[in-house]
FINURO-439263 format. One line per 2 residues: their letters; for each residue x, y, z of N, C-alpha, C. Coordinates in steps of 0.2 Angstrom, whole numbers. Atoms other than C-alpha are relative to their C-alpha. Last residue first. Example, Ala and Ser with C-alpha at 12.3 -4.5 7.8 and 13.67 -1.06 7.14 Angstrom:
% FINURO-439263
SA	-4,-6,-1,68,-5,36,-4,5,3; 4,-6,0,62,-22,39,4,6,0
//
This chain:
% FINURO-439263
QY	-2,7,-2,237,239,157,3,0,7; -5,0,-5,228,256,152,1,-8,2
TV	1,6,-4,219,259,136,6,-1,5; -5,2,-4,217,276,128,-2,-6,4
MF	2,4,-6,206,278,113,6,-1,4; -5,4,-3,209,290,98,-4,-2,7
RI	2,1,-6,198,298,84,6,-4,4; -3,6,-2,204,305,68,-1,0,8
IG	3,2,-7,194,318,58,4,-7,2; 0,7,-2,202,326,43,-2,0,7
YW	0,1,-7,199,343,34,0,-8,2; 1,7,-3,202,349,17,0,0,7
EG	0,1,-7,202,365,6,-1,-7,2; 6,-2,-3,206,365,-12,1,-1,8
ES	0,-5,-5,219,359,-24,-7,1,3; 4,-6,3,220,343,-34,-1,5,6
LS	2,-6,-4,233,330,-32,-5,5,-3; -3,-6,2,233,313,-41,-3,6,4
KG	4,-3,5,229,299,-30,3,6,-3; -1,5,6,243,289,-21,-5,3,-5
SR	4,6,-1,238,296,-3,1,-4,-6; 4,2,6,251,310,-3,-3,-7,1
VL	-4,4,5,256,315,15,-5,-1,-6; 4,0,6,251,328,28,4,-4,-5
SL	-3,-2,6,260,322,44,-6,1,-6; 5,1,5,254,321,62,3,3,-7
LY	-1,-4,5,268,318,75,-6,-1,-5; 1,3,6,265,310,92,1,6,-6
RL	-1,-4,5,268,313,110,0,-3,-7; -1,4,6,260,304,124,1,5,-6
EN	2,-3,6,262,315,140,2,-5,-6; -3,3,6,261,308,157,-2,4,-6
ND	2,-2,7,256,317,174,5,-4,-5; 2,-7,1,255,311,192,-2,1,-7
DQ	5,-3,-4,263,294,194,-1,7,-2; -3,-3,-6,272,287,179,-5,3,4
LY	3,-6,-4,266,276,166,4,2,5; 0,2,-7,276,265,153,-3,6,4
VK	-4,-5,-3,271,268,135,-1,-1,8; 1,-3,-7,264,254,125,5,5,2
PM	-3,3,-6,266,253,107,-1,3,6; -7,-2,1,252,259,96,4,-3,5
PE	-4,-4,-6,236,250,97,7,2,-2; -5,4,-3,228,245,80,3,4,5
GA	3,5,-4,211,252,75,5,-5,3; 7,-1,-3,218,263,61,-2,-7,4
RA	5,3,4,236,260,59,-6,0,3; 7,2,-3,248,272,68,-3,-3,-6
ID	6,-3,3,266,272,62,-6,-3,2; 5,5,1,281,268,74,-6,4,-3
GA	1,2,7,295,281,71,-6,-5,-1; -5,5,3,302,282,88,-1,-2,-7
QN	-7,-3,0,294,299,92,5,-5,-2; -3,-2,-6,277,292,87,7,2,0
HI	-5,4,-2,269,292,70,2,3,7; -3,-1,-7,253,298,63,5,-5,2
RL	-4,6,-4,249,299,45,2,2,6; -4,-2,-6,236,311,36,3,-7,3
GL	3,3,-5,229,310,18,5,2,7; -3,-1,-6,231,319,2,-3,-4,5
GQ	-7,3,0,227,315,-16,4,1,6; 0,7,1,211,327,-17,8,-3,0
AE	-6,2,1,207,344,-10,1,-8,-1; -1,-1,7,189,349,-11,7,-3,-2
GY	0,-7,3,184,342,6,2,0,-7; 6,-2,4,188,327,16,0,7,-3
VR	2,-7,-1,204,319,22,-6,1,-4; 3,-4,6,207,300,24,-1,7,2
FI	7,-2,-2,219,293,37,-3,5,-5; 1,-7,3,235,285,29,-8,1,2
DP	-3,-5,-4,241,270,39,-1,7,-2; 3,-1,-7,228,258,33,4,4,5
HF	-5,-4,-5,234,262,15,-3,0,7; -7,4,0,226,250,2,5,4,4
VT	0,6,3,211,263,0,7,-3,0; 0,0,7,213,278,11,0,-7,-2
TE	-6,-1,4,208,277,29,0,-1,-7; 0,2,7,193,281,39,7,0,-3
GG	3,-4,5,195,284,57,0,-4,-6; 5,2,5,204,277,72,-3,5,-4
FT	3,-5,4,219,279,83,-5,-3,-5; 3,3,6,223,267,97,-3,6,-4
IN	5,-4,3,233,273,112,-1,-3,-7; 0,1,7,241,261,124,-5,5,-3
VS	6,-3,4,245,264,142,2,-1,-7; -1,-3,7,257,255,154,-7,3,-3
QW	-7,0,3,260,248,171,1,4,-6; 0,-2,7,244,251,182,8,0,-2
LD	-2,-6,3,248,243,199,-1,1,-8; -5,0,5,239,229,208,2,7,-2
GN	-6,0,-3,229,232,224,6,-1,-4; -1,7,-2,212,227,217,7,0,4
SR	4,1,-5,207,246,216,1,-7,3; 7,2,2,222,250,206,-4,-2,6
EL	3,5,-4,237,260,211,-7,-2,-2; -2,7,3,246,269,197,-3,-6,4
SC	-2,4,-6,238,285,201,1,-7,-3; -1,7,0,238,298,187,1,-3,6
NV	3,3,-6,230,315,189,1,-8,0; -1,-4,-6,234,320,171,-3,-4,6
LR	3,4,-6,237,311,155,1,3,6; -3,0,-7,242,323,141,-5,-4,5
VA	6,2,-4,238,318,123,3,0,7; -1,4,-6,251,327,112,-7,-2,3
FP	6,-1,-4,253,335,95,1,-5,6; 0,4,-6,267,339,84,-6,0,3
KT	2,-4,-6,264,345,66,0,-5,6; 1,4,-6,272,338,50,-1,4,6
VA	0,-3,-6,270,346,33,-1,-5,6; 0,-7,1,272,339,16,2,3,7
EG	2,-3,-6,276,320,15,1,8,0; 7,-2,0,275,313,-2,-2,3,7
EQ	4,5,-4,291,303,0,-7,2,0; 1,6,4,299,314,-13,-4,-5,3
NL	-7,2,2,295,330,-4,-1,-7,-4; 0,7,-1,278,339,-4,7,-3,-2
DN	-2,2,-7,281,358,-1,0,-8,1; -7,0,0,281,361,-20,2,-2,7
YS	-2,6,3,262,357,-21,8,-1,1; -1,0,7,259,371,-9,2,-7,-3
VV	-5,4,2,252,370,8,0,0,-7; 0,1,7,241,383,16,6,-4,-2
GF	-1,-6,4,238,382,35,0,-2,-8; -5,1,4,240,365,44,2,6,-5
PI	1,-3,7,229,369,58,7,-1,-3; -7,-1,2,228,356,72,0,3,-7
EQ	0,-3,7,212,356,81,7,2,-1; -6,-4,2,211,345,97,-1,2,-7
WV	2,-2,7,196,338,106,5,5,-2; 6,4,2,200,328,122,-2,2,-7
DE	-2,6,5,217,336,123,-5,-4,-2; -2,-3,7,211,352,131,2,-4,-5
TH	6,-2,3,202,342,145,2,4,-7; 0,-7,-1,218,333,150,-6,3,-4
IS	-3,-4,5,214,315,149,-1,7,1; 5,-4,3,212,307,166,3,3,-6
CA	-1,-7,1,223,294,173,-6,3,-3; -5,-3,-3,224,276,179,1,7,0
AE	-5,-2,4,207,271,174,6,3,4; -6,-1,-4,193,261,183,5,2,-6
QI	-5,5,2,176,262,174,7,2,4; -6,-1,-4,160,269,178,5,-5,-1
QG	-4,6,-1,147,271,164,6,2,6; -7,-2,0,133,283,161,4,-7,1
SM	-4,7,1,115,284,160,7,2,0; -8,-1,0,102,298,164,3,-7,-1
TV	-3,7,0,83,299,160,8,2,-1; -7,-1,2,74,315,164,3,-7,1
TG	-5,5,-2,55,314,164,7,1,-2; -4,3,5,41,326,163,5,-5,3
LG	-4,5,-2,27,335,172,4,-3,-5; -6,-3,-3,20,352,167,5,-6,3
QT	-4,-5,5,3,345,164,6,3,4; -6,3,4,-2,330,174,4,5,-4
SA	-5,2,-5,-13,339,187,6,-4,-3; -4,-6,-2,-22,348,173,5,-2,5
VS	-4,-3,5,-27,332,164,4,6,3; -5,5,1,-34,324,180,5,2,-5
MF	-4,-1,-6,-44,340,184,6,-5,-1; -4,-7,1,-51,341,166,5,0,6
PL	-6,1,5,-56,322,167,4,6,-1; -5,5,-2,-65,325,184,5,-1,-6
EL	-6,-4,-2,-75,341,178,6,-5,2; -2,-3,6,-89,331,169,7,4,1
LF	-3,5,4,-91,320,184,3,3,-6; -6,3,-3,-93,335,195,3,-5,-4
FF	-5,-4,2,-106,342,183,7,-1,3; -1,0,7,-116,326,184,5,5,-2
TL	-5,6,1,-114,325,203,1,0,-8; -6,-1,-2,-121,343,204,5,-6,-1
LR	-2,-5,4,-136,339,193,7,2,2; -2,3,7,-139,323,202,3,5,-5
SI	-6,4,-2,-139,333,219,2,-4,-6; -6,-5,-1,-150,347,212,6,-5,1
KA	-1,-3,6,-163,334,206,7,4,0; -4,5,4,-162,325,222,2,2,-7
M	-7,1,-3,-166,341,231,4,-5,-4
//
């Protein structure tokens, strides 16, 4: 009997590691993180990622200042509430554009691809030109919805022109005061 008991104990001990492995299979971990911040408005979901097609542009389309085609775009701020959690009011908003710029021209954002000698310039309706990493002039906020309107221009960057496809990437950040 003692022999059978020892034999059963031996087999039970052999099974223990397999039982512990089996009990942990299928388990996993999900890690989450985020940030909570106070903001006066939300950016309209269609404006977070925008694609602005320029189509085909010929050399002849470039004028004396090197500006070819200008396209309007906007960043819509929705569900704005001017009241802050501390009782103060939000007054204004700035937008800062960012991205790689061309050498010696912090106001011309770089384009990528086969085409050479071109860049992108952003300016507001008052003519203020965006420079990478510098906030544009503030815009006063209104309750509910606000629209920040800008013009995006394809411009010569100073290099000699060569044809081909191109694309540009410009980021923006909205800051409330």
